[in-house]
C-alpha positions as CSV (number, residue, x, y, z in Angstrom):
1,X,-194.0,23.3,81.0
2,X,-190.3,23.7,81.3
3,X,-188.3,20.7,80.2
4,X,-186.6,18.7,83.0
5,X,-183.0,17.7,82.9
6,X,-183.9,14.0,82.7
7,X,-186.1,14.3,79.6
8,X,-185.6,15.7,76.1
9,X,-186.2,19.4,75.8
10,X,-189.5,19.2,73.8
11,X,-191.0,16.3,75.6
12,X,-194.0,18.4,76.8
13,X,-194.7,19.6,73.2
14,X,-194.0,16.4,71.2
15,X,-197.6,15.4,71.2
16,X,-198.7,18.8,69.9
17,X,-196.2,18.7,67.1
18,X,-197.4,15.3,65.8
19,X,-201.1,15.8,66.6
20,X,-202.1,18.4,64.1
21,X,-200.6,16.7,61.0
22,X,-202.1,13.4,62.1
23,X,-205.6,14.9,62.4
24,X,-205.2,16.7,59.0
25,X,-204.2,13.5,57.3
26,X,-207.1,11.5,58.8
27,X,-209.5,14.3,57.7
28,X,-208.4,13.8,54.1
29,X,-209.1,10.1,54.4
30,X,-212.5,10.8,55.9
31,X,-213.3,13.1,52.9
32,X,-212.4,10.2,50.7
33,X,-215.0,8.2,52.7
34,X,-217.5,10.9,52.0
35,X,-216.8,10.8,48.3
36,X,-217.2,7.0,48.3
37,X,-220.6,7.2,49.9
38,X,-221.8,10.1,47.7
39,X,-220.9,8.1,44.6
40,X,-222.3,4.9,46.1
41,X,-225.7,6.4,46.7
42,X,-225.7,8.5,43.5
43,X,-225.4,11.9,45.0
44,X,-223.7,14.5,42.8
45,X,-221.9,16.1,45.7
46,X,-219.8,18.4,43.5
47,X,-222.9,19.8,41.9
48,X,-224.4,20.4,45.3
49,X,-221.3,22.2,46.6
50,X,-220.9,24.4,43.5
51,X,-224.6,25.1,43.0
52,X,-224.5,28.6,44.4
53,X,-221.3,29.4,42.5
54,X,-222.9,28.3,39.2
55,X,-226.0,30.4,39.9
56,X,-223.8,33.4,40.7
57,X,-221.8,32.8,37.5
58,X,-225.1,32.7,35.4
59,X,-226.3,35.9,37.0
60,X,-223.0,37.6,36.5
61,X,-223.0,36.6,32.8
62,X,-226.6,37.9,32.5
63,X,-225.7,41.2,34.1
64,X,-222.4,41.5,32.2
65,X,-220.6,41.5,35.6
66,X,-217.2,40.1,36.4
67,X,-217.9,39.2,40.0
68,X,-217.0,35.6,39.6
69,X,-213.3,35.0,40.1
70,X,-211.1,33.0,37.6
71,X,-210.6,30.2,40.1
72,X,-214.4,29.9,40.7
73,X,-214.9,29.9,36.9
74,X,-212.5,27.0,36.6
75,X,-214.2,25.3,39.5
76,X,-217.7,25.5,37.9
77,X,-216.8,24.9,34.3
78,X,-215.5,21.4,34.5
79,X,-218.4,19.6,36.1
80,X,-217.3,16.1,35.3
81,X,-213.7,16.1,36.3
82,X,-214.5,13.8,39.3
83,X,-215.6,11.2,36.9
84,X,-213.6,8.0,37.5
85,X,-213.4,7.5,33.7
86,X,-211.5,10.8,33.3
87,X,-208.0,9.9,32.3
88,X,-206.5,13.3,32.6
89,X,-205.4,12.7,36.1
90,X,-207.5,15.5,37.6
91,X,-210.4,13.4,38.9
92,X,-210.6,13.5,42.7
93,X,-211.8,10.0,43.6
94,X,-212.2,8.4,47.0
95,X,-209.5,5.8,46.5
96,X,-206.9,8.5,45.7
97,X,-207.8,10.4,48.8
98,X,-207.7,7.3,51.1
99,X,-204.5,6.1,49.6
100,X,-202.8,9.5,50.0
101,X,-204.1,9.7,53.6
102,X,-202.8,6.2,54.5
103,X,-199.4,6.8,52.8
104,X,-198.9,10.2,54.4
105,X,-199.8,8.8,57.9
106,X,-197.3,6.0,57.4
107,X,-194.6,8.4,56.4
108,X,-195.3,10.7,59.3
109,X,-195.0,7.8,61.8
110,X,-191.8,6.6,60.2
111,X,-190.3,10.1,60.6
112,X,-191.5,10.4,64.2
113,X,-189.8,7.0,65.1
114,X,-186.6,7.6,63.1
115,X,-183.2,7.6,64.7
116,X,-182.9,11.3,63.8
117,X,-185.7,12.0,66.3
118,X,-184.9,9.2,68.8
119,X,-181.4,10.6,69.4
120,X,-182.6,14.1,70.1
121,X,-186.3,14.8,70.5
122,X,-185.6,18.5,69.8
123,X,-185.2,17.4,66.2
124,X,-188.9,16.5,66.0
125,X,-190.1,20.0,64.9
126,X,-187.5,20.0,62.0
127,X,-188.6,16.5,61.0
128,X,-192.3,17.4,60.9
129,X,-191.4,20.6,59.0
130,X,-189.5,18.5,56.5
131,X,-192.6,16.3,56.2
132,X,-194.8,19.3,55.4
133,X,-192.3,20.7,52.9
134,X,-191.9,17.3,51.2
135,X,-195.7,16.8,50.8
136,X,-196.0,20.4,49.4
137,X,-193.2,19.9,46.9
138,X,-194.8,16.6,45.7
139,X,-198.2,18.3,45.3
140,X,-196.9,21.1,43.2
141,X,-194.5,19.0,41.2
142,X,-195.8,19.1,37.6
143,X,-196.5,15.5,36.8
144,X,-199.8,14.1,35.6
145,X,-200.2,11.5,38.4
146,X,-200.6,14.3,41.0
147,X,-202.7,16.7,39.0
148,X,-205.6,15.9,41.2
149,X,-203.6,17.0,44.2
150,X,-202.8,20.4,42.6
151,X,-206.4,20.8,41.8
152,X,-207.4,20.0,45.4
153,X,-204.8,22.2,46.8
154,X,-205.9,25.1,44.6
155,X,-209.5,24.6,45.7
156,X,-208.5,24.7,49.4
157,X,-206.5,27.9,48.8
158,X,-209.3,29.6,47.0
159,X,-211.9,28.6,49.7
160,X,-209.5,29.8,52.4
161,X,-209.1,33.1,50.7
162,X,-212.9,33.5,50.4
163,X,-213.2,32.6,54.1
164,X,-211.2,35.6,55.1
165,X,-212.4,37.8,52.2
166,X,-216.1,37.0,51.5
167,X,-216.6,40.1,49.3
168,X,-219.4,41.3,51.6
169,X,-219.2,42.8,55.1
170,X,-221.7,42.4,57.9
171,X,-222.8,46.0,57.5
172,X,-222.1,47.3,54.0
173,X,-222.3,45.6,50.6
174,X,-220.6,46.4,47.3
175,X,-222.1,48.3,44.4
176,X,-223.5,45.2,42.8
177,X,-225.5,44.4,45.9
178,X,-225.0,42.0,48.8
179,X,-223.4,38.7,48.0
180,X,-224.8,35.7,49.8
181,X,-222.2,33.3,51.2
182,X,-222.2,30.2,48.8
183,X,-222.8,26.8,50.3
184,X,-219.3,25.6,49.5
185,X,-217.8,28.3,51.7
186,X,-220.3,27.5,54.5
187,X,-219.4,23.9,54.2
188,X,-215.7,24.6,54.3
189,X,-216.0,26.9,57.3
190,X,-217.9,24.3,59.2
191,X,-215.1,21.8,58.5
192,X,-212.6,24.4,59.9
193,X,-214.7,24.6,63.1
194,X,-214.1,20.9,63.6
195,X,-210.3,21.7,63.2
196,X,-210.4,24.2,66.1
197,X,-208.0,22.1,68.2
198,X,-205.7,21.8,65.3
199,X,-205.6,25.6,65.1
200,X,-204.9,25.6,68.8
201,X,-202.0,23.2,68.2
202,X,-200.7,25.6,65.5
203,X,-200.9,28.4,68.0
204,X,-198.8,26.3,70.4
205,X,-196.2,25.7,67.6
206,X,-196.0,29.4,67.0
207,X,-195.4,29.9,70.7
208,X,-192.6,27.2,70.6
209,X,-191.0,28.9,67.6
210,X,-191.1,32.3,69.4
211,X,-189.7,31.1,72.8
212,X,-187.4,28.2,72.0
213,X,-183.8,28.7,70.9
214,X,-182.1,26.8,68.1
215,X,-181.3,23.8,70.4
216,X,-184.9,23.4,71.3
217,X,-184.4,24.7,74.8
218,X,-186.9,27.0,76.3
219,X,-185.2,30.3,76.9
220,X,-187.6,31.2,79.7
221,X,-189.8,29.4,82.2
222,X,-193.2,28.6,80.7
223,X,-194.9,29.9,83.8
224,X,-192.9,33.2,84.0
225,X,-194.8,36.5,83.5
226,X,-193.2,37.1,80.0
227,X,-194.3,33.7,78.6
228,X,-197.5,32.8,80.5
229,X,-199.7,35.2,78.5
230,X,-198.5,34.1,75.0
231,X,-198.5,30.4,76.0
232,X,-202.2,30.6,76.9
233,X,-203.5,33.3,74.7
234,X,-201.9,32.4,71.3
235,X,-203.4,28.9,71.2
236,X,-206.8,30.2,72.5
237,X,-206.9,32.9,69.8
238,X,-206.1,30.3,67.1
239,X,-208.8,27.9,68.5
240,X,-211.4,30.6,68.4
241,X,-210.6,31.8,64.8
242,X,-212.7,29.3,62.9
243,X,-215.8,30.1,65.0
244,X,-215.3,33.8,64.6
245,X,-215.1,33.4,60.8
246,X,-218.1,31.2,60.7
247,X,-220.1,33.5,62.9
248,X,-219.2,36.4,60.6
249,X,-220.6,34.4,57.7
250,X,-223.9,34.1,59.6
251,X,-223.9,37.9,60.2
252,X,-223.3,38.5,56.5
253,X,-226.2,36.3,55.6
254,X,-228.4,38.1,58.1
255,X,-227.4,41.4,56.3
256,X,-228.2,39.9,53.0
257,X,-231.6,38.7,54.3
258,X,-232.4,42.1,55.8
259,X,-231.7,43.8,52.5
260,X,-233.8,41.3,50.6
261,X,-236.6,41.2,53.3
262,X,-236.1,37.5,54.0
263,X,-238.5,36.5,56.8
264,X,-236.1,33.8,57.9
265,X,-233.1,36.0,58.3
266,X,-233.2,35.7,62.1
267,X,-232.1,32.1,61.8
268,X,-228.7,33.4,60.8
269,X,-228.5,35.3,64.1
270,X,-229.4,32.2,66.0
271,X,-226.7,30.3,64.1
272,X,-224.2,33.0,64.9
273,X,-225.1,32.6,68.5
274,X,-224.4,28.9,68.3
275,X,-220.8,29.6,67.2
276,X,-220.6,32.2,70.0
277,X,-221.4,29.5,72.5
278,X,-218.3,27.7,71.2
279,X,-216.1,30.7,71.9
280,X,-217.3,31.2,75.5
281,X,-215.7,27.9,76.8
282,X,-212.4,28.9,75.2
283,X,-212.5,32.3,77.0
284,X,-213.2,30.6,80.4
285,X,-210.4,28.1,79.8
286,X,-208.0,30.9,78.9
287,X,-208.9,32.8,82.0
288,X,-208.3,29.7,84.1
289,X,-204.9,29.3,82.5
290,X,-203.9,32.9,83.1
291,X,-205.3,33.4,86.6
292,X,-205.7,29.9,88.2
293,X,-206.1,31.3,91.7
294,X,-208.9,33.7,90.8
295,X,-210.6,31.1,88.6
296,X,-210.8,28.3,91.1
297,X,-214.6,27.8,91.1
298,X,-215.1,28.1,87.3
299,X,-214.9,24.4,86.5
300,X,-218.7,24.1,86.9
301,X,-219.2,27.2,84.7
302,X,-217.0,25.6,82.0
303,X,-218.9,22.4,82.1
304,X,-222.2,24.3,81.9
305,X,-221.0,26.3,78.9
306,X,-219.8,23.2,77.1
307,X,-223.1,21.4,77.8
308,X,-225.1,24.3,76.4
309,X,-222.9,24.5,73.3
310,X,-223.1,20.7,72.7
311,X,-226.8,20.6,73.1
312,X,-227.4,23.7,70.9
313,X,-225.1,22.4,68.2
314,X,-226.8,19.0,68.3
315,X,-230.2,20.5,67.9
316,X,-228.9,22.6,65.0
317,X,-227.4,19.5,63.4
318,X,-230.6,17.6,63.4
319,X,-233.2,20.2,62.6
320,X,-231.4,22.9,60.6
321,X,-228.4,21.1,59.0
322,X,-230.1,17.8,58.2
323,X,-233.8,18.8,57.9
324,X,-235.0,16.3,60.5
325,X,-237.9,16.8,62.9
326,X,-239.3,19.6,60.8
327,X,-242.8,19.3,62.3
328,X,-242.4,19.5,66.1
329,X,-246.2,19.0,66.6
330,X,-246.1,15.7,64.8
331,X,-243.0,14.6,66.7
332,X,-244.7,15.3,70.1
333,X,-248.0,13.7,69.1
334,X,-246.3,10.6,67.7
335,X,-244.1,10.2,70.7
336,X,-246.8,10.9,73.3
337,X,-250.2,10.2,71.9
338,X,-250.0,8.4,68.6
339,X,-252.8,8.4,66.0
340,X,-253.0,11.0,63.2
341,X,-250.9,14.1,63.0
342,X,-251.4,17.4,61.3
343,X,-249.7,18.2,58.0
344,X,-249.0,21.6,56.4
345,X,-252.3,23.3,55.4
346,X,-254.2,21.8,58.3
347,X,-254.9,18.4,56.6
348,X,-254.8,15.2,58.7
349,X,-252.4,12.5,57.6
350,X,-252.5,9.0,59.1
351,X,-249.5,8.3,61.2
352,X,-246.9,6.2,59.3
353,X,-244.3,5.3,61.9
354,X,-242.4,7.1,64.6
355,X,-239.2,6.8,62.6
356,X,-240.7,8.4,59.6
357,X,-241.8,11.4,61.5
358,X,-238.5,11.8,63.4
359,X,-236.6,11.6,60.1
360,X,-237.7,13.3,56.9
361,X,-239.7,12.1,53.8
362,X,-236.7,11.5,51.6
363,X,-233.7,9.6,53.0
364,X,-231.2,9.0,50.2
365,X,-228.9,7.0,52.6
366,X,-231.9,4.9,53.8
367,X,-233.4,4.7,57.3
368,X,-230.8,2.5,58.9
369,X,-227.7,4.5,57.9
370,X,-229.4,7.8,58.6
371,X,-230.4,6.7,62.1
372,X,-226.9,5.4,62.8
373,X,-225.4,8.8,61.7
374,X,-227.9,10.6,64.0
375,X,-227.2,8.4,66.9
376,X,-223.4,8.7,66.5
377,X,-223.6,12.5,66.2
378,X,-225.6,12.6,69.5
379,X,-222.8,10.7,71.3
380,X,-219.9,12.4,69.6
381,X,-221.2,15.9,70.3
382,X,-220.4,15.1,74.0
383,X,-217.0,13.4,73.4
384,X,-215.5,16.1,75.6
385,X,-216.9,14.2,78.6
386,X,-214.0,11.8,78.2
387,X,-211.9,14.2,80.2
388,X,-213.9,13.2,83.3
389,X,-212.8,9.5,82.9
390,X,-209.5,7.9,83.7
391,X,-209.4,6.0,80.3
392,X,-207.4,8.7,78.6
393,X,-205.2,11.5,79.9
394,X,-203.0,14.3,78.6
395,X,-201.9,14.2,75.0
396,X,-203.7,11.0,74.3
397,X,-207.0,12.5,75.4
398,X,-206.6,15.5,73.1
399,X,-205.7,13.3,70.2
400,X,-208.6,11.0,70.6
401,X,-211.1,13.8,71.1
402,X,-209.8,15.5,67.9
403,X,-210.1,12.3,65.9
404,X,-213.6,11.8,67.2
405,X,-214.6,15.3,66.2
406,X,-213.3,15.0,62.6
407,X,-215.0,11.6,62.4
408,X,-218.2,13.2,63.6
409,X,-217.8,15.9,60.9
410,X,-217.2,13.2,58.3
411,X,-220.5,11.5,59.0
412,X,-222.2,14.9,59.4
413,X,-221.2,15.8,55.9
414,X,-223.2,12.9,54.4
415,X,-226.6,14.1,55.7
416,X,-225.7,17.8,55.3
417,X,-225.0,17.5,51.5
418,X,-228.0,15.3,51.1
419,X,-230.3,17.9,52.8
420,X,-228.7,20.7,50.7
421,X,-229.4,18.7,47.6
422,X,-233.1,18.4,48.6
423,X,-233.4,22.1,49.3
424,X,-231.8,22.9,45.9
425,X,-234.3,20.7,44.2
426,X,-237.2,22.4,46.0
427,X,-235.8,25.8,44.8
428,X,-235.6,24.6,41.3
429,X,-239.1,23.1,41.5
430,X,-240.4,26.6,42.0
431,X,-238.7,28.0,38.9
432,X,-237.8,25.3,36.3
433,X,-237.1,21.6,35.9
434,X,-233.4,20.9,35.5
435,X,-232.7,17.3,34.5
436,X,-229.1,17.6,35.4
437,X,-229.7,18.9,38.9
438,X,-228.9,15.6,40.6
439,X,-230.0,11.9,40.8
440,X,-231.7,12.2,44.1
441,X,-234.8,10.2,43.0
442,X,-237.4,9.9,40.2
443,X,-239.4,12.9,41.5
444,X,-236.4,15.3,41.2
445,X,-237.4,18.9,41.0
446,X,-240.8,18.5,42.5
447,X,-242.1,19.8,45.8
448,X,-241.7,17.7,48.9
449,X,-244.7,15.3,49.4
450,X,-246.0,13.7,52.6
451,X,-244.3,10.4,53.2
452,X,-246.2,7.3,52.2
453,X,-246.3,4.2,54.3
454,X,-243.7,2.2,52.4
455,X,-241.6,4.9,50.7
456,X,-238.4,3.9,52.5
457,X,-238.9,0.2,52.5
458,X,-239.5,0.0,48.8
459,X,-236.9,2.5,47.9
460,X,-234.0,1.0,45.9
461,X,-231.6,3.2,47.8
462,X,-232.1,1.5,51.1
463,X,-228.9,0.9,53.0
464,X,-229.1,-2.9,53.0
465,X,-229.8,-3.1,49.3
466,X,-227.2,-0.5,48.2
467,X,-224.5,-2.2,50.3
468,X,-225.1,-5.4,48.4
469,X,-224.6,-3.5,45.2
470,X,-221.7,-1.6,46.7
471,X,-218.7,-3.3,44.9
472,X,-220.3,-2.9,41.5
473,X,-221.3,0.8,42.2
474,X,-217.9,1.7,43.7
475,X,-216.0,0.4,40.7
476,X,-218.4,1.8,38.2
């Protein structure tokens, strides 16, 4: 939108400039929330994230290979550096993450409301750029108090590099054989998908940098032929990038499964299709922006595509990412008929409760908190429906939907790491018992057993009980 003479030059893009750092800062605070709950409920999240890398390191050592990078070696060697008793300054704790997030958000708001910006809104890009530079300089400044920041920044850089260079293609593999995508990279890529709109904002910032002069004035009309294509296509390409990278991971895992004759390899194709359904709405919206006259009847198509994507993703969240509703026959029978329901092997197990069947046998976060997370995820997957209301419009709508999505990802992380922990225990139960695997429960390392009537109620990890112990555990 070309700036009008009665408003500052960048008034149409001010929200974009502030939106992306705001969402990033909130995401850091939400990861601090994740760390808090992981420690509160005794889940060794760092072990879960690095499990595949540690296995790869052991296999490489056994084969005499050097496939594990130096950064990954450092990441897996120091398993206890997130211990709050660690006095080296490298421990990444929830209170450090939350404090850093709150402080950064406050500084950003002070900069946005400073006289430097109020006098001339075209100074806002320079102010935000100065904010980014200042934060980066502070992170890399060699003092002990921010050692944890340098470690976190190093991890992010390494995982970003692996995201673009997974050391295995969708078609060919290296001489050492196909390399499965480690869970930490899958987890990181999923987080990037929730940042899709942030990537789109970065694309808009690139457009601003390309087509605005030194005074912040738009050199050409935003709707002219020379600027319309980059104004629409650059943000769209940036928004689609996380989904493309995550879909490529799924195709790589399908290749790995095909070579290893994994009977479940087709699940990776279904997962890649899920991320493909996220790209289709972006393509339709881009077409609408480029050719509005020809795309006049595509609003219903866009809504249909977004509904398919949200429903597909919600199903995948519950069944595949969280391990819920693993027995569809039992779910249907409990919901419709009641009585006994079949277990694996054909045996008949008396029906416990509907909630037990809809969830899974082991609920580290307890029945109440797990149900709350599932319910919130069901609602937030359809947060894009807010655009059909009059409550929020324009930049406020985009900011709120982005914040809702990163919050959804934050609570999604809890059950995703918990389920990965359970799967890792099941794998180890088939090979050997490892007492350091995790503190999931007293039956660590054993196969999953049918849920007994009072397993959740008598569990010391129930949500109400653990919250009463929260202050002691959180400061332990």
